[in-house]
C-alpha positions in Angstrom: 1.2 -18.1 -39.3 -1.0 -15.3 -39.8 -4.7 -14.8 -39.0 -7.8 -13.0 -41.1 -11.0 -11.5 -40.1 -14.3 -13.3 -40.8 -16.9 -10.8 -41.7 -19.5 -13.1 -42.8 -21.7 -15.6 -41.4 -20.4 -19.0 -39.8 -21.0 -21.1 -42.8 -18.6 -22.6 -44.9 -17.0 -20.3 -47.1 -16.5 -21.0 -50.6 -12.8 -20.3 -52.2 -14.5 -17.5 -54.2 -15.4 -15.9 -51.0 -12.0 -16.4 -48.8 -10.1 -13.1 -48.0 -6.9 -15.1 -49.5 -5.2 -15.9 -52.6 -6.4 -19.2 -53.7 -3.0 -21.6 -54.4 -3.5 -24.0 -56.9 -2.2 -28.0 -56.5 -3.8 -31.1 -55.3 -5.6 -31.2 -51.5 -5.0 -34.3 -49.8 -8.1 -36.1 -48.0 -5.4 -36.6 -44.8 -5.1 -32.5 -44.6 -9.2 -32.2 -44.2 -8.9 -35.6 -41.7 -6.2 -33.5 -39.8 -8.2 -30.3 -39.5 -11.3 -31.9 -38.2 -9.3 -33.9 -35.4 -8.0 -30.6 -34.4 -11.4 -28.6 -34.4 -10.9 -27.1 -37.7 -12.5 -27.5 -41.0 -10.4 -27.7 -44.1 -11.1 -24.7 -46.8 -8.4 -24.5 -49.4 -4.9 -23.9 -50.2 -3.9 -20.8 -50.1 -1.2 -18.2 -50.4 1.4 -20.5 -51.8 2.3 -24.2 -51.7 3.3 -24.5 -48.0 -0.1 -22.7 -46.4 -3.8 -23.9 -46.6 -7.3 -22.0 -44.7 -8.8 -23.2 -41.7 -12.1 -22.3 -40.4 -12.5 -22.6 -36.5 -15.4 -24.4 -35.4 -15.2 -22.7 -32.4 -15.5 -19.0 -33.5 -15.7 -19.2 -37.3 -12.4 -17.1 -37.8 -10.2 -17.9 -41.0 -6.6 -18.6 -40.4 -3.7 -19.4 -42.6 -1.8 -22.2 -41.6 1.2 -24.1 -42.6 0.7 -27.7 -44.0 3.6 -28.9 -41.5 1.9 -27.0 -38.6 -1.6 -28.4 -39.3 -0.1 -32.2 -39.6 2.7 -32.4 -37.0 1.4 -29.9 -34.2 -1.7 -28.1 -32.8 -2.6 -25.1 -34.7 -3.7 -22.1 -32.9 -7.0 -20.1 -33.9 -5.5 -16.4 -33.4 -9.2 -14.8 -33.0 -10.1 -17.3 -29.9 -6.7 -16.3 -28.6 -7.1 -12.3 -29.0 -10.7 -13.1 -27.5 -8.9 -14.6 -24.4 -6.3 -12.0 -23.9 -8.6 -9.4 -24.1 -10.7 -10.9 -21.5 -7.9 -11.8 -19.3 -6.5 -7.8 -19.8 -10.2 -6.5 -18.9 -9.8 -9.2 -15.4 -6.8 -7.3 -14.8 -8.0 -4.2 -15.2 -6.4 -3.4 -18.6 -7.5 -2.8 -22.1 -5.9 -4.5 -24.4 -4.6 -2.8 -27.9 -2.3 -4.9 -29.8 0.6 -7.3 -30.1 3.9 -6.2 -30.3 5.3 -6.9 -34.1 8.8 -6.9 -32.3 7.9 -9.4 -29.8 5.7 -12.4 -29.8 5.7 -12.6 -26.2 4.4 -8.8 -25.6 1.5 -6.5 -26.0 0.6 -2.9 -25.1 -2.2 -2.7 -23.3 -3.9 0.6 -21.8 -4.5 1.6 -18.0 -7.3 3.2 -16.2 -5.0 6.2 -16.0 -5.0 6.4 -19.8 -1.4 5.5 -20.6 0.3 2.8 -22.5 2.1 0.0 -20.9 3.9 -3.0 -22.9 3.6 -6.3 -20.8 4.3 -9.8 -21.5 1.3 -12.1 -22.0 1.9 -14.3 -19.0 2.7 -11.5 -16.7 -0.9 -10.0 -17.6 -2.6 -13.4 -17.1 -0.9 -13.6 -13.5 -2.2 -10.3 -12.4 -5.7 -11.4 -13.6 -5.5 -14.1 -11.1 -4.6 -11.5 -8.5 -0.9 -12.3 -8.1 0.7 -8.7 -8.5 -0.8 -5.9 -10.0 0.1 -3.3 -13.3 2.0 -0.5 -12.5 1.9 2.3 -14.9 5.7 3.8 -15.5 4.2 7.7 -16.3 2.1 7.9 -13.2 4.8 6.4 -11.1 7.4 9.1 -12.5 4.6 11.9 -11.8 4.0 10.7 -8.4 7.9 10.4 -7.7 8.2 14.0 -8.8 5.5 14.9 -6.4 7.3 13.5 -3.7 10.5 15.1 -4.2 9.2 18.7 -4.8 7.6 18.5 -1.4 11.1 18.6 -0.1 12.9 20.7 -2.3 13.9 18.4 -4.6 13.5 17.6 -8.4 13.4 14.1 -9.7 16.3 13.9 -12.7 15.9 10.3 -13.4 17.0 7.2 -13.2 19.7 5.7 -10.8 23.1 6.4 -12.6 24.3 3.2 -11.0 20.8 1.1 -11.9 19.8 0.6 -8.4 16.3 0.1 -8.8 15.3 1.4 -5.2 17.5 4.9 -6.1 16.8 7.8 -8.1 19.1 10.7 -9.4 17.9 13.9 -7.5 18.6 17.9 -7.9 18.3 20.0 -4.7 17.2 23.7 -4.9 20.7 24.8 -3.9 21.4 22.7 -7.2 23.5 19.9 -6.0 22.7 16.6 -7.6 22.6 13.1 -5.9 21.5 9.4 -5.5 18.6 9.1 -3.1 16.6 6.2 -2.4 12.9 6.7 -3.3 11.7 5.5 0.2 13.8 8.2 2.1 12.4 10.9 -0.6 9.0 9.7 0.3 9.2 10.6 4.0 11.5 13.5 3.7 14.4 11.7 5.1 17.2 12.9 2.8 19.8 15.7 3.4 21.5 17.5 0.7 25.2 16.5 0.6 26.0 20.2 -0.9 23.9 22.5 1.5 22.1 20.3 4.3 23.1 19.0 7.7 23.0 15.7 8.9 20.3 13.8 11.1 21.9 15.0 14.2 21.2 18.8 13.5 17.8 18.3 12.1 14.4 18.6 14.4 13.3 15.9 16.2 10.5 14.6 18.5 10.4 12.2 21.5 7.4 10.0 21.1 5.0 7.9 23.3 3.3 4.9 21.8 0.4 3.0 22.8 1.1 -0.7 21.5 -1.9 -3.2 21.6 -1.8 -6.7 20.1 -5.4 -8.3 20.6 -4.5 -12.0 19.6 -1.8 -12.3 22.7 -3.6 -9.5 24.6 -0.5 -7.7 25.3 -0.5 -4.0 25.7 2.9 -2.2 26.1 4.2 1.7 26.2 7.2 2.6 24.1 9.1 5.7 24.3 11.7 7.0 21.9 13.0 9.7 19.3 12.3 9.7 15.8 12.2 12.7 13.1 9.0 10.5 11.8 7.3 8.7 14.9 4.4 7.2 12.5 7.1 5.5 10.4 9.1 4.3 13.3 6.2 2.2 14.6 4.7 1.3 11.0 8.5 0.1 9.5 10.9 -0.4 11.9 9.6 -1.7 14.7 8.7 -5.0 13.5 5.1 -5.3 14.8 2.5 -7.6 13.5 0.5 -6.4 10.9 -2.8 -6.7 13.4 -1.0 -5.0 16.2 -3.0 -1.5 16.9 -0.4 1.4 17.5 -1.4 4.8 18.6 1.3 7.6 18.8 -0.2 8.9 22.4 2.2 12.1 22.8 5.4 13.4 20.6 7.5 16.4 22.2 9.4 18.5 19.6 13.2 18.7 20.2 15.1 21.2 18.0 17.8 18.6 17.2 17.7 15.3 16.8 21.2 15.4 18.9 18.9 16.6 21.8 16.5 14.5 21.2 18.7 11.5 21.5 20.4 12.7 24.8 17.2 13.3 26.4 15.7 10.2 25.3 18.7 8.2 27.0 18.9 10.0 29.8 15.0 9.3 30.4 15.1 6.0 30.1 18.3 5.6 32.7 16.0 8.0 35.0 13.5 5.6 34.3 15.3 2.3 35.1 16.7 3.3 38.7 13.3 4.8 39.8 10.9 2.8 38.4 12.6 -0.8 37.4 8.8 -2.4 37.8 7.6 -0.5 34.8 10.5 -2.4 32.5 8.8 -5.2 30.2 11.5 -7.9 30.0 12.8 -9.0 26.4 11.5 -12.2 26.5 8.6 -10.9 26.6 7.5 -9.0 23.8 10.9 -10.7 21.8 8.4 -12.3 19.3 6.3 -9.1 18.4 9.1 -6.4 18.3 12.7 -6.1 17.0 13.7 -3.8 19.8 15.7 -5.3 22.9 14.7 -2.4 25.5 12.6 0.7 26.4 9.4 -1.1 26.5 7.1 -0.6 29.4 4.0 -1.4 31.4 0.7 0.4 30.6 0.8 0.9 34.2 3.5 3.5 33.9 1.5 5.8 31.3 1.0 8.8 34.2 4.7 8.5 34.5 5.2 9.3 31.6 2.8 12.2 30.9 4.7 13.4 33.7 8.1 12.8 32.3 7.0 14.4 29.0 5.5 17.6 31.0 9.1 18.0 32.5 10.5 17.7 28.9 8.4 20.0 27.5 9.1 22.6 30.0 13.1 22.3 29.8 12.5 22.9 26.0 10.4 26.0 26.4 12.6 27.5 29.1 15.4 27.1 26.7 13.8 28.6 23.7 13.3 31.6 25.7 16.5 31.5 26.5 18.1 31.4 23.2 15.3 34.1 21.6 13.9 35.9 24.8 12.0 38.4 22.2 9.7 35.5 21.0 7.3 33.3 22.8 8.6 29.9 23.3 6.3 26.8 21.3 3.4 26.6 23.7 3.2 22.7 24.7 1.7 19.8 22.6 -0.8 21.9 19.9 1.4 24.7 19.0 2.8 24.4 14.9 6.6 24.2 16.8 5.3 20.8 18.9 3.2 19.7 15.7 5.4 16.8 13.9 3.7 17.8 10.8 4.9 21.3 10.3 8.0 22.5 8.4 10.7 23.2 11.5 13.2 26.4 11.0 11.3 27.8 8.0 12.6 31.4 7.4 9.1 32.3 5.8 7.0 31.7 8.6 8.7 33.0 12.3 6.8 32.0 15.4 4.7 35.0 16.4 6.0 37.9 18.2 4.5 38.2 21.8 6.2 39.5 25.3 8.7 37.6 27.0 6.6 37.2 30.4 3.7 35.8 28.6 3.0 32.3 30.3 2.6 29.4 27.8 -0.7 27.6 27.8 -0.9 25.0 30.6 0.1 21.3 29.7 -2.9 18.9 29.9 -1.2 15.2 30.3 -4.3 13.0 29.4 -5.5 15.0 26.5 -4.6 13.5 23.1 -2.7 16.3 21.0 -4.5 17.8 18.4 -2.0 19.5 15.7 -2.7 22.9 14.1 -2.0 23.3 10.4 1.0 24.7 9.3 1.7 26.7 6.5 3.7 24.6 5.0 3.5 21.1 5.6 7.0 20.1 6.4 5.7 16.1 6.9 2.5 15.6 5.0 2.1 12.1 5.7 2.1 12.5 9.2 -0.9 14.3 8.7 -2.7 11.3 7.0 -2.2 9.0 9.8 -2.2 11.6 12.9 -4.3 10.0 15.7 -4.8 6.7 13.8 -4.2 3.3 15.3 -1.9 0.5 13.2 
C-alpha cells in the first residue's frame, strides 16, 4: 500500500487529475460499495490490475490500495496516520521526521536538543501518555563523558560484556576497566592500575537529622561514608517523603580511620547513654539499617562527641606534619566533603605550628568553602538541603 499527497481541493478528482497511472479494466460496483462502507470514495483503477485509488472522506488524501485489502480488510489512510503520528510526537516533546524505510514499526524523530533518534511508534505513543520519557543517546554519551572527566576518567565506549549498567573507562594513568555508570557519577571508582581501595581513600563521619512527618518520627543517625548525601538518599531505604538534613560532617584521613572511629563511638554511646538508642522495631518500616539510630534528645551528646573527634583528627594531623596548620574544624576545605582530598596541586596553607585552630561551634550549621577543584561536585548541589 502506498500513499500520495492531494494538493488540490477536497472535491472528487477525475481520472485525468489523479497523480497515478490509470489502469484500464472493468470497475465492479462492489468496490465502490466497500469503499463507502469503510469511509472512502472509490476513484479509479491505478498502477496495475491489483490496485485501486481511494479518497479518504476524513482528510481528502488519495491512497493506492490493493483490491483484496479493500474487500477483505480495513484499509488505512496514511495521511491520517501521518497526522496522528505528528500529533503524538508533539505531545511526547518530539518532532516526527519520517518513517524508517527498513522497518514499518519504526520512525525517526527529532528531540528538543536537536539530535535525531529512532523509536517504535508504540513507544512514542506510551511516552505521550506519560509512561516514560524519550532519551537522547548522543546527549547521554556527552553527559557520561563529562561525569567521568570530573574524576580523571575517560569514557571509552559501551561495556565489552554488554552490561547496560556498565561502561568502559580509561584512567589518566592509561589503565582501562569496566565501571558502573552510577559509581562514576558519584566518583566512587578506584583505578585498578594506580589507585587505592576505599579503606585508603578519605572519608567522613556524618550526623543526620531524619524526620518523617507522616508518622511523626524524629531520629538521629551517626555513620561514616565517603558520600554522606548519597548515603541517605540512596542507601538508607527512607520513604520519599522523609526529610533528611546533614547536620554535620567530620573529615577523616582514610576510610579505615572513619570506620574505626565510628564503631568506637557507637560502643561508647551504647555504654554511657543506652537510653539514647532507638530499638530496631521502632524504625524498621522506614529504614533498612538495624542499629546506630538515636533519639533527637541526644543531639548535644553527638556534638560533644564530634568536637572530640575533630580535636583528635586535628592533633594527629599536626603530629604528622608540624610545619603546616591542621585543618580548622568544620569550615575549612579539608573538612569539606566537597573538596578534593590529597590534591598535590593545592597544599594546605603554611602557618606557624603554634597557631590555634578556630574554636568549635557545635550548634552552628557547617558552611563549606569552595575548593579549587570540586572533588565531589554532586555534594555542592545538595549541601544543607533536606530530603
